[in-house]
C-alpha positions in Angstrom: 13.3 -25.0 30.6 15.6 -24.4 33.5 15.2 -26.2 36.8 16.5 -24.3 39.9 17.0 -26.4 43.0 16.4 -25.2 46.6 19.5 -24.1 48.5 19.1 -27.0 50.9 18.3 -29.6 48.3 20.2 -32.8 49.0 22.4 -34.6 46.5 19.9 -37.5 46.5 17.0 -35.1 45.6 19.2 -33.5 42.8 20.0 -36.9 41.4 16.4 -37.9 41.5 15.4 -34.8 39.5 18.1 -35.5 36.9 17.0 -39.2 36.7 13.3 -38.2 36.3 14.2 -35.7 33.6 16.0 -38.4 31.6 13.2 -40.9 32.2 11.0 -38.5 30.4 13.2 -38.8 27.4 14.7 -35.3 28.0 18.3 -34.2 28.2 19.7 -32.7 31.5 22.6 -30.4 31.6 23.9 -29.7 35.1 25.6 -26.5 36.4 26.5 -26.4 40.1 26.7 -23.1 41.9 27.7 -22.1 45.5 24.2 -22.7 46.9 22.1 -24.0 44.1 22.2 -26.4 41.2 20.8 -25.3 37.8 19.5 -28.1 35.5 19.0 -27.2 31.9 16.2 -29.4 30.5 16.4 -29.9 26.7 13.7 -31.6 24.6 10.4 -31.1 22.7 8.6 -28.0 24.0 5.2 -29.8 24.2 6.7 -32.6 26.2 8.3 -30.2 28.6 5.1 -28.5 29.4 3.3 -31.7 30.4 5.9 -33.0 32.9 5.3 -32.3 36.6 9.0 -31.6 37.4 8.0 -28.6 39.6 6.3 -30.9 42.1 9.5 -32.9 42.9 11.3 -32.5 46.2 14.2 -30.1 46.1 12.9 -28.0 43.2 12.6 -24.2 43.9 11.6 -22.9 40.5 11.0 -23.7 36.9 12.0 -21.1 34.4 10.7 -21.5 30.8 13.0 -20.6 28.1 10.6 -20.5 25.2 7.4 -18.3 25.1 4.2 -20.1 25.8 2.4 -18.1 23.0 4.3 -19.5 20.1 1.6 -18.6 17.5 0.7 -15.2 18.8 4.3 -14.2 19.5 6.0 -11.7 17.2 8.9 -14.1 16.8 6.8 -16.4 14.7 6.2 -13.9 11.8 6.1 -10.3 10.8 3.2 -8.0 11.6 -0.2 -9.4 10.6 -2.9 -7.6 8.6 -6.4 -8.8 9.4 -9.3 -8.2 7.0 -12.7 -7.4 8.4 -14.9 -7.3 5.4 -13.1 -5.0 3.0 -11.2 -3.2 5.7 -7.7 -4.2 6.8 -6.3 -3.7 10.3 -2.5 -3.8 11.1 0.5 -1.7 11.9 1.2 -1.2 8.2 -2.4 -0.2 7.4 -4.4 3.0 8.1 -5.7 3.5 11.6 -9.3 2.4 11.5 -12.4 3.7 13.4 -14.8 1.0 14.5 -18.0 2.9 15.7 -21.6 2.4 16.5 -23.9 2.1 19.5 -23.5 -0.2 22.5 -26.7 -2.0 21.6 -28.8 -2.4 18.5 -32.2 -1.0 19.6 -34.1 -0.8 16.3 -33.7 -0.8 12.5 -34.1 2.9 12.3 -31.6 3.5 15.1 -28.7 1.4 13.8 -29.2 2.6 10.2 -29.2 6.2 11.3 -26.0 5.8 13.4 -24.3 3.7 10.7 -24.9 6.5 8.2 -23.7 9.2 10.7 -20.4 7.4 11.6 -19.6 6.6 8.0 -20.0 10.2 7.0 -17.6 11.2 9.7 -14.9 8.6 8.8 -15.7 5.3 10.5 -14.8 2.2 8.4 -16.5 -0.5 10.5 -19.8 -0.7 12.3 -20.1 -2.1 15.8 -23.3 -2.9 17.7 -24.4 -5.5 20.2 -27.2 -7.9 19.4 -26.4 -10.0 22.5 -25.6 -7.9 25.6 -23.8 -9.3 28.6 -25.1 -7.1 31.5 -24.3 -7.1 35.2 -28.0 -7.3 36.0 -30.3 -9.9 34.5 -33.1 -7.3 34.5 -31.2 -4.9 32.2 -31.7 -4.9 28.4 -30.2 -8.0 27.0 -30.2 -7.2 23.3 -32.5 -8.0 20.3 -30.6 -11.2 19.5 -31.3 -12.4 15.9 -33.5 -9.4 15.1 -30.6 -7.2 16.1 -28.3 -9.2 13.8 -30.7 -8.7 10.9 -30.8 -4.9 11.6 -26.9 -4.9 11.6 -26.8 -6.7 8.3 -29.4 -4.3 6.8 -27.2 -1.4 8.0 -24.2 -2.9 6.3 -26.2 -3.3 3.1 -27.2 0.4 3.2 -23.8 1.9 4.2 -21.2 -0.7 3.1 -19.7 -0.8 6.6 -18.6 -4.3 7.7 -20.1 -5.4 11.0 -18.5 -6.4 14.3 -20.7 -7.9 17.0 -20.3 -9.9 20.1 -20.7 -13.6 20.5 -21.4 -14.8 24.1 -22.5 -18.4 23.6 -21.0 -21.1 21.3 -24.6 -22.2 20.6 -25.3 -18.8 18.9 -22.1 -18.8 16.8 -23.6 -20.3 13.6 -26.4 -17.8 13.6 -24.1 -14.8 14.2 -21.8 -16.0 11.4 -24.7 -15.6 9.0 -24.9 -11.9 9.7 -21.5 -10.6 11.0 -18.1 -9.9 9.4 -16.2 -10.2 12.7 -16.8 -11.9 16.0 -16.1 -10.0 19.2 -15.2 -11.9 22.3 -15.9 -9.6 25.2 -14.0 -9.0 28.4 -16.2 -11.4 30.4 -15.5 -14.2 28.0 -11.8 -13.7 27.5 -11.2 -16.8 29.7 -14.1 -18.8 28.3 -11.8 -21.3 26.7 -14.7 -23.4 25.2 -15.9 -20.2 23.4 -12.3 -19.4 22.3 -11.9 -22.8 20.7 -15.2 -22.4 18.9 -14.4 -19.0 17.4 -11.0 -20.4 16.6 -12.7 -22.8 14.1 -14.8 -20.0 12.6 -14.2 -18.6 9.1 -14.6 -15.0 10.6 -11.9 -12.9 12.2 -12.1 -12.4 15.9 -11.7 -9.3 18.0 -10.6 -10.4 21.4 -11.1 -8.0 24.3 -8.8 -8.0 27.3 -10.5 -9.1 30.5 -10.7 -6.3 33.1 -8.6 -8.4 35.5 -6.3 -10.0 32.9 -2.6 -9.4 32.4 -1.1 -8.9 28.9 0.2 -12.5 29.2 -3.3 -13.7 29.9 -4.6 -11.9 26.8 -1.8 -13.4 24.6 -2.6 -16.9 25.9 -6.3 -16.5 25.1 -5.4 -15.4 21.6 -3.2 -18.6 21.4 -6.4 -20.7 22.0 -8.0 -19.1 18.9 -4.9 -19.4 16.8 -4.3 -22.9 17.8 -7.7 -23.9 16.3 -6.6 -22.6 12.9 -8.1 -19.1 12.8 -5.2 -16.8 12.2 -7.3 -13.6 11.9 -7.2 -12.3 15.5 -7.3 -8.7 16.7 -6.5 -7.8 20.3 -8.3 -5.1 22.1 -7.3 -3.1 25.2 -10.5 -1.8 26.9 -9.4 -0.9 30.4 -8.5 -3.0 33.5 -9.7 -2.9 37.1 -7.4 -1.1 39.5 -7.8 0.7 42.8 -8.7 3.9 40.9 -12.4 4.8 40.9 -12.5 8.1 39.0 -13.2 6.2 35.8 -14.9 2.9 35.3 -11.6 1.2 34.5 -8.0 2.2 34.0 -7.1 2.4 30.3 -3.8 0.7 30.1 -2.3 2.5 27.1 1.1 1.0 27.9 -0.4 -2.3 26.7 -0.3 -1.0 23.1 3.5 -0.7 22.7 4.1 -3.7 24.9 1.7 -5.9 22.8 3.4 -4.5 19.6 6.7 -5.8 20.9 5.4 -9.2 21.8 2.8 -10.1 19.1 2.3 -9.7 15.4 -1.5 -9.3 15.9 -3.2 -5.9 15.3 -4.0 -4.0 18.5 -7.3 -2.0 19.0 -8.1 0.4 21.8 -11.6 0.9 23.2 -11.5 4.1 25.3 -15.3 4.2 25.6 -15.6 1.2 27.8 -12.5 2.0 29.8 -13.5 5.5 30.8 -17.3 5.1 31.0 -17.6 8.9 30.9 -18.2 10.7 27.6 -16.2 13.8 28.3 -12.9 11.9 28.7 -13.2 9.6 25.7 -11.8 12.0 23.1 -8.6 12.7 25.0 -7.9 9.0 25.5 -8.8 8.2 21.9 -6.1 10.7 20.8 -3.6 9.2 23.2 -4.4 5.7 21.9 -3.5 6.7 18.3 -0.3 8.3 19.6 0.5 5.1 21.4 0.3 3.2 18.2 -3.2 1.6 18.1 -4.2 0.1 14.8 -7.8 0.9 15.4 -10.2 2.6 17.8 -13.5 1.2 19.0 -15.7 4.1 19.9 -19.4 4.1 20.9 -21.6 6.7 19.1 -25.3 7.2 19.7 -27.5 9.9 18.2 -29.7 10.1 21.4 -27.5 9.0 24.3 -30.1 10.0 26.8 -32.5 7.5 25.4 -29.9 4.6 24.9 -30.9 1.3 26.4 -27.3 0.7 27.5 -24.2 2.8 28.2 -25.6 6.1 27.0 -23.4 8.0 29.4 -20.3 6.9 27.6 -21.4 7.2 24.0 -20.2 10.2 22.0 -22.8 12.3 20.3 -22.5 12.6 16.5 -21.3 16.2 16.9 -18.5 15.3 19.3 -17.5 12.4 17.1 -17.4 14.5 14.0 -15.2 17.1 15.8 -12.9 14.4 17.1 -12.1 12.7 13.8 -10.0 15.5 12.3 -7.9 15.6 15.5 -7.4 11.9 15.3 -6.2 12.3 11.7 -3.7 14.9 12.8 -2.3 12.7 15.5 -2.1 9.8 13.1 -0.2 12.0 10.6 2.2 13.1 13.3 3.3 9.5 13.9 3.5 8.7 10.2 0.1 7.0 9.7 -3.2 7.8 8.0 -6.7 7.6 9.3 
């Protein structure tokens, strides 16, 4: 790290900083400018992060030299390929469609939708058995019964299953049914949950929090990776801005930025970002053009009867019409779908 002193730092304060750095077992390299002193601190990265040098009198700023996300960072390895069931996600793989309803509502519903999306080109089935809702009076999901229905739909169609985990206490049960654990936007900063899924045998789809920066998302992924689970997929699903025309603002710039910073696959969920059915296809096309490795799109055969988020789910007809257009965009950038 680099320690930058305040312009009015006294020589006594500067020497105290240097002394403290050396007491920590670190090396200090001093460069004196016209108004400030720059102290280069050299030593083990973990040791540097733990030392309260920034709290010392005379210190203006601490500038890290190494990235905090050493496991998620692209510098650590080449692009990752993550397997969800028998489907692989990554920048050297085909673009993958992850589709299904917001909520699992019944055995017949999830099996019908799974069949529909597979016939149109989806490779992975999504569906919520546990639903984090703004209101405690809204539909909360079918819980284990919903998980069983998802597993039955997988058996019928062959589509691997992605479903959300909200509580570490439910993790073992969900692992018995799912192929991938989704950590939703509300839990991106739930570090206890991140540690638990980091010890899971299943891959994790980590959604960006609606008030989180790209750096925040990377650091949440770091929690999972640090526990030993290397199979992490990042998902951009819209962030909260001053704009109110859509539910959130879909930050498609996050896709190339994440690609430059991390080796992890990147998914885009235009459904939750827009919250309005008519705009989802355009943003799905744009996400593929931006380089997304997969799209997560909600599809419901009767959106008007859906127990959650029916207004944003594509009908089977709209989805079927969208897939060939997605394939054309993927082909235009040298990828398949």
